[in-house]
C-alpha positions as CSV (number, residue, x, y, z in Angstrom):
1,M,-1.1,-5.5,37.9
2,N,-2.7,-8.5,40.0
3,E,-2.5,-11.9,38.3
4,V,-6.4,-12.2,38.2
5,S,-6.5,-9.3,35.9
6,L,-4.5,-10.8,33.2
7,M,-6.5,-11.7,30.0
8,K,-6.6,-14.3,27.4
9,L,-7.3,-12.4,24.2
10,A,-8.1,-13.1,20.6
11,F,-7.0,-10.5,18.0
12,C,-8.7,-10.8,14.6
13,L,-8.0,-9.3,11.2
14,F,-8.6,-10.2,7.8
15,R,-5.1,-9.8,6.6
16,Y,-1.6,-8.7,7.7
17,F,1.0,-7.2,5.6
18,Q,4.2,-5.5,6.7
19,F,3.7,-2.1,5.7
20,G,0.0,-1.4,6.5
21,G,-1.0,1.4,8.8
22,L,-3.7,-0.8,10.6
23,Q,-1.4,-3.4,10.7
24,R,1.2,-1.5,12.5
25,D,-1.4,-0.3,15.0
26,F,-2.2,-3.7,15.5
27,L,1.3,-4.9,16.4
28,R,1.8,-1.8,18.8
29,I,-1.4,-2.7,20.6
30,A,-0.5,-6.3,20.8
31,D,3.0,-5.5,22.1
32,E,1.6,-3.2,25.0
33,C,-0.7,-6.1,25.9
34,L,2.1,-8.4,26.0
35,K,4.3,-6.1,27.9
36,R,1.4,-6.1,30.7
37,G,1.5,-9.9,30.8
38,H,-1.8,-10.5,28.8
39,T,-1.6,-13.5,26.2
40,I,-2.9,-13.1,22.7
41,D,-4.0,-15.5,19.8
42,V,-4.0,-14.1,16.4
43,Y,-6.5,-15.1,13.7
44,T,-6.4,-13.9,10.1
45,M,-6.8,-15.3,6.8
46,R,-3.4,-14.5,5.6
47,W,-0.1,-13.3,7.3
48,E,2.5,-11.7,4.8
49,G,5.9,-10.8,6.6
50,P,7.9,-11.5,9.6
51,R,6.3,-12.8,12.8
52,D,6.8,-12.0,16.4
53,P,7.4,-15.3,18.3
54,R,5.6,-14.0,21.2
55,L,2.2,-14.0,18.9
56,P,0.7,-17.3,18.0
57,V,-0.7,-16.7,14.6
58,T,-3.4,-19.0,13.1
59,E,-4.1,-18.4,9.6
60,I,-7.6,-19.7,8.4
61,P,-7.6,-20.6,4.9
62,V,-10.7,-19.8,3.1
63,R,-12.0,-20.0,-0.5
64,G,-14.0,-17.1,-2.8
65,L,-13.2,-15.3,-5.8
66,Q,-14.0,-12.0,-4.1
67,N,-12.9,-10.3,-0.6
68,H,-16.3,-10.1,0.8
69,T,-17.0,-13.8,0.3
70,R,-13.5,-14.6,1.8
71,S,-14.2,-12.3,4.8
72,K,-17.7,-13.9,5.3
73,A,-16.0,-17.5,5.3
74,F,-13.4,-16.4,7.6
75,V,-15.9,-15.3,10.3
76,K,-18.0,-18.4,9.7
77,H,-15.0,-20.8,10.4
78,L,-13.8,-18.3,13.3
79,K,-16.8,-18.5,15.4
80,P,-16.6,-21.9,16.6
81,V,-12.9,-21.7,17.4
82,L,-13.3,-18.5,19.4
83,A,-16.3,-20.2,21.4
84,D,-14.0,-23.3,22.0
85,K,-11.1,-21.3,23.1
86,N,-13.3,-19.3,25.8
87,Y,-11.4,-15.9,25.4
88,D,-11.9,-13.2,27.9
89,L,-12.3,-10.6,25.0
90,V,-12.3,-10.8,21.4
91,V,-10.7,-7.6,19.7
92,G,-11.2,-7.0,16.0
93,F,-9.2,-4.7,13.6
94,N,-11.8,-5.2,10.8
95,K,-15.4,-5.0,11.2
96,M,-17.1,-8.3,11.7
97,P,-19.7,-10.0,14.0
98,G,-18.8,-11.3,17.3
99,L,-16.3,-8.7,18.7
100,H,-16.2,-7.5,22.3
101,V,-13.8,-4.5,21.0
102,Y,-13.4,-3.1,17.6
103,Y,-10.3,-0.8,16.7
104,A,-12.0,1.6,14.2
105,A,-9.4,2.2,11.6
106,D,-12.0,2.4,8.8
107,T,-14.5,5.0,8.1
108,C,-18.1,4.8,8.1
109,F,-19.0,2.6,5.3
110,Q,-22.7,3.4,4.9
111,A,-22.0,7.3,4.8
112,K,-20.2,6.8,1.5
113,M,-22.4,4.2,0.0
114,R,-24.7,5.2,-3.1
115,T,-28.3,4.0,-3.3
116,W,-27.7,1.6,-6.1
117,Q,-24.8,-0.1,-4.3
118,R,-27.2,-1.6,-1.9
119,L,-28.2,-4.1,-4.5
120,L,-24.8,-5.5,-5.0
121,P,-23.8,-8.5,-2.8
122,R,-20.4,-7.0,-1.9
123,Y,-21.9,-3.8,-0.5
124,R,-24.8,-5.7,1.3
125,H,-22.0,-7.9,3.1
126,L,-20.0,-5.0,4.0
127,L,-22.8,-3.1,5.2
128,A,-23.9,-6.1,7.2
129,F,-20.5,-6.4,8.8
130,E,-20.6,-2.8,9.7
131,K,-24.0,-3.0,11.3
132,A,-23.0,-6.0,13.5
133,V,-20.5,-3.7,15.2
134,F,-22.3,-0.4,15.5
135,A,-26.1,-0.9,15.4
136,K,-28.2,-1.7,18.5
137,P,-28.4,-4.3,20.1
138,S,-24.6,-4.9,19.6
139,K,-22.6,-4.4,22.8
140,T,-19.1,-4.2,20.9
141,E,-17.0,-1.3,22.4
142,I,-15.4,0.9,19.9
143,L,-11.8,2.3,20.1
144,L,-12.2,5.4,18.0
145,I,-9.0,7.1,16.4
146,S,-10.8,9.8,14.6
147,K,-13.4,12.0,16.4
148,K,-14.9,13.0,13.0
149,Q,-16.2,9.4,12.7
150,Q,-18.4,9.3,15.9
151,P,-21.2,11.5,14.6
152,E,-21.3,9.6,11.3
153,F,-21.7,6.2,13.0
154,M,-24.3,7.7,15.6
155,R,-26.4,9.2,12.7
156,Y,-26.6,5.9,10.4
157,Y,-26.7,3.2,13.3
158,G,-27.9,5.2,16.5
159,T,-24.7,3.9,18.3
160,E,-24.7,4.8,21.7
161,A,-22.1,7.5,22.7
162,S,-21.1,5.4,25.9
163,R,-19.6,2.8,23.3
164,F,-17.1,5.1,21.9
165,H,-13.7,5.5,23.4
166,L,-11.5,8.2,21.7
167,L,-7.9,7.5,21.5
168,P,-5.0,9.8,20.9
169,P,-2.9,9.3,17.7
170,G,-0.2,6.7,18.3
171,I,2.7,8.3,16.4
172,A,6.1,6.6,17.1
173,R,8.5,8.7,18.9
174,D,11.3,7.7,16.5
175,R,9.6,9.8,13.9
176,M,10.6,13.0,15.8
177,A,13.4,15.0,14.3
178,P,16.8,13.7,15.7
179,A,19.8,16.0,16.5
180,N,21.5,15.0,13.4
181,A,18.4,15.5,11.1
182,E,20.3,17.7,8.7
183,E,23.2,15.1,8.4
184,I,20.6,12.3,7.5
185,R,19.0,14.8,5.1
186,R,22.0,15.4,3.3
187,A,22.9,11.8,3.1
188,V,19.8,10.6,1.7
189,R,19.7,13.3,-1.1
190,D,23.4,12.5,-1.8
191,E,22.3,8.8,-2.1
192,F,19.7,9.5,-4.6
193,A,21.4,12.2,-6.5
194,I,19.2,15.0,-5.3
195,R,20.9,18.3,-5.1
196,Q,20.4,20.5,-2.1
197,D,18.7,23.2,-4.0
198,D,16.3,20.8,-5.9
199,F,13.0,19.7,-4.7
200,L,11.9,16.3,-3.3
201,T,8.3,15.6,-2.7
202,L,6.9,12.5,-0.8
203,M,3.9,10.3,-0.6
204,V,3.8,7.5,2.0
205,G,1.0,4.9,2.4
206,S,-0.4,1.7,1.0
207,G,-3.7,2.4,-1.1
208,F,-2.4,4.7,-3.8
209,R,-5.8,5.5,-5.2
210,T,-7.1,6.5,-1.8
211,K,-4.2,8.5,-1.0
212,G,-4.7,10.6,-4.0
213,L,-1.6,9.8,-5.9
214,D,-3.3,10.5,-9.2
215,R,-3.9,14.0,-8.0
216,S,-0.2,14.5,-6.8
217,L,1.0,13.3,-10.2
218,K,-1.2,15.9,-11.9
219,G,0.2,18.6,-9.5
220,I,3.7,17.6,-10.3
221,A,3.1,17.6,-14.0
222,A,1.3,21.0,-13.8
223,L,4.5,22.8,-12.4
224,P,6.4,25.2,-14.5
225,E,8.9,23.4,-16.8
226,T,12.0,24.9,-15.0
227,L,10.6,23.9,-11.6
228,K,9.3,20.5,-12.6
229,K,12.8,19.4,-13.8
230,R,14.0,20.5,-10.3
231,T,11.3,18.3,-8.4
232,R,11.0,14.6,-7.9
233,L,8.1,12.7,-6.3
234,F,9.1,9.5,-4.1
235,V,6.1,7.1,-3.3
236,I,6.7,4.7,-0.6
237,G,3.9,2.0,0.0
238,K,2.8,-1.4,-0.7
239,D,0.4,-1.2,-3.7
240,N,0.3,-2.1,-7.5
241,P,1.9,1.0,-9.1
242,T,1.2,-0.1,-12.7
243,R,-1.8,2.3,-13.3
244,F,0.2,5.3,-11.8
245,E,3.4,4.5,-13.7
246,R,1.4,4.8,-17.1
247,Q,0.0,8.1,-15.8
248,A,3.5,9.3,-14.9
249,R,4.8,8.3,-18.3
250,A,1.8,9.9,-20.1
251,S,2.6,13.0,-18.2
252,G,6.2,13.2,-19.1
253,L,7.2,12.5,-15.4
254,S,9.2,9.4,-16.0
255,E,12.3,11.1,-14.8
256,Q,10.6,12.7,-11.8
257,V,8.6,9.9,-10.3
258,F,10.1,6.9,-8.6
259,F,8.1,4.0,-6.7
260,M,10.2,2.8,-3.8
261,G,7.9,0.0,-2.6
262,G,7.2,-0.7,1.2
263,R,10.1,0.4,3.3
264,E,11.5,0.2,6.9
265,D,13.3,3.5,6.8
266,V,10.6,5.9,6.1
267,S,11.9,8.3,8.8
268,R,15.0,9.0,6.6
269,F,12.9,10.1,3.8
270,L,10.7,12.3,6.0
271,L,13.8,14.1,6.9
272,A,15.0,14.5,3.4
273,A,12.0,15.5,1.6
274,D,10.6,19.2,1.2
275,V,6.9,18.6,1.2
276,L,4.8,15.6,2.0
277,L,1.8,15.2,-0.3
278,H,-1.3,13.7,0.8
279,P,-4.4,14.8,-1.3
280,A,-6.5,12.0,-0.1
281,Y,-9.9,11.1,-1.4
282,H,-10.9,9.8,2.0
283,E,-8.8,9.0,5.1
284,N,-10.0,7.9,8.7
285,T,-6.9,9.5,10.3
286,G,-3.8,9.7,8.1
287,T,-0.9,8.9,10.5
288,V,1.8,9.9,8.0
289,L,0.5,13.6,8.3
290,L,1.6,13.6,11.9
291,E,4.7,11.6,11.3
292,A,5.7,14.4,8.8
293,V,4.9,17.2,11.3
294,V,7.1,15.8,14.1
295,S,9.8,15.2,11.9
296,G,9.8,18.7,10.6
297,L,8.4,18.1,7.0
298,P,5.7,20.5,5.7
299,V,2.5,18.9,4.8
300,L,0.0,19.5,1.9
301,T,-3.2,17.8,2.5
302,T,-7.1,17.6,2.3
303,D,-9.6,18.2,5.0
304,V,-11.2,14.8,4.7
305,C,-8.3,13.3,6.6
306,G,-9.1,12.6,10.3
307,Y,-5.8,14.0,11.4
308,A,-5.9,17.0,9.1
309,D,-6.7,19.4,12.1
310,Y,-3.4,18.8,13.7
311,I,-1.6,20.3,10.6
312,Q,-3.6,23.5,11.2
313,Q,-3.0,23.4,15.1
314,A,0.7,22.8,14.6
315,G,1.1,25.5,11.9
316,A,2.9,23.0,9.7
317,G,1.5,23.2,6.3
318,I,-1.6,23.7,4.4
319,V,-5.0,22.0,4.4
320,L,-7.3,22.4,1.2
321,A,-10.9,22.4,2.0
322,S,-13.5,20.3,0.3
323,P,-14.6,19.9,-2.4
324,F,-11.2,19.2,-3.9
325,Q,-10.1,21.3,-6.8
326,Q,-7.2,20.0,-8.7
327,N,-6.2,23.6,-9.9
328,S,-6.1,24.7,-6.3
329,F,-3.8,21.9,-5.3
330,N,-1.5,22.5,-8.5
331,Q,-1.3,26.2,-7.4
332,T,-0.7,25.4,-3.6
333,L,2.1,22.9,-4.5
334,H,3.9,25.5,-6.7
335,A,3.7,28.1,-4.0
336,M,4.7,25.7,-1.3
337,L,7.9,24.6,-3.0
338,L,9.0,28.2,-3.6
339,S,7.8,29.5,-0.2
340,P,10.2,30.9,2.4
341,E,7.6,29.7,4.9
342,R,8.6,26.1,4.6
343,E,11.3,26.8,7.2
344,T,8.5,28.2,9.5
345,W,6.5,25.1,8.9
346,R,9.4,23.0,9.6
347,Q,10.1,24.6,13.0
348,N,6.6,24.7,13.9
349,G,6.1,21.0,13.4
350,I,9.4,20.3,15.6
351,T,7.9,22.7,18.3
352,F,4.8,20.7,18.1
353,S,6.3,17.5,18.6
354,K,7.8,18.4,22.0
355,T,4.3,19.2,23.7
356,A,1.6,17.5,21.7
357,D,-0.4,14.5,23.2
358,I,0.1,12.4,20.0
359,Y,2.1,9.4,21.0
360,D,0.3,7.1,23.6
361,M,-2.4,5.5,21.5
362,P,-1.3,1.9,22.3
363,K,-1.1,2.4,26.1
364,R,-4.4,4.1,26.0
365,A,-6.0,1.5,23.9
366,V,-4.7,-1.3,26.4
367,D,-6.1,0.9,29.3
368,V,-9.6,0.8,27.7
369,I,-9.3,-2.9,26.9
370,E,-8.4,-3.7,30.7
371,S,-11.0,-1.5,31.9
372,L,-13.8,-3.0,29.9
373,Y,-12.6,-6.6,31.2
374,A,-12.9,-5.3,34.7
375,D,-16.3,-4.1,34.2
376,T,-17.3,-7.7,32.9
377,R,-16.0,-9.3,36.2
378,S,-17.6,-6.6,38.6
């Protein structure tokens, strides 16, 4: 790359925490930018977790009792800072005004909004920030990670198709099943005293409510007693588990359900489990679905997830159609645990992992950012 093409970038997000999916994508895109010689300044309200010494982070302290008042104050304080620094491009990982590029990790808010909600300050604010990105005359370019979302944004905001840049999924290659996958599986199950003929179900992701943890708990509780005693659910992710711990106790699942918190070694559990549960209420993508597939873990999910199509394409599990029916989920979970087809789903996922275009999102994202910058200079 010629030196004249190098960029001075501002990356903006409301909050960084270590195990968030958006936050992982942010870091991987930033890493790719740095590898290519670009410089990045990061602006956020709050940073939780370790820092990369290559990434200068500015935390902008703001006041407010609610998220929307804090994010509004953040953007207000950020505006003069960005103007003073004269960045080549401003890249946002949350919807906000003033962006050159937006990484679209969130779904279309207006599509989910009910009429009465438009009267509330929180929803008016969220709608205004979304409009600032997608509505005309905004010129913000959009890095899209779920093709299902483009028609919704175009329908509600008239967003020009030319502003969307569809990226492939960004699955880390270290999620692929290694040669010693069976050895890792046995070791993890031994570590947690799970017999090889018992069943381990898994949920991964921050935002337990959105991911449908309540639905999974109901599914485990509905299993026949003898099967339920042989089944555990490990929940990995950064969220407050209190409500779901109560649900587990009330359902008689205290001995079956374990909240593991956020972890760095998720790949070990993907290899050790028998089924990934992801009955989400809504999900822009669902990166963990593909992480499970490439590790050989069968998936049970819902069709509202942006990446659910990949499960069907790979033949690596079951996707439940909308509207969600709890009884259907319960019966499908029961059948999947006992089905000999689990080995077929596992092998299909591993085969899919070797040829699918699902690994290069950060590279393609930076390709688009560089191209957009080149267009501004021509």
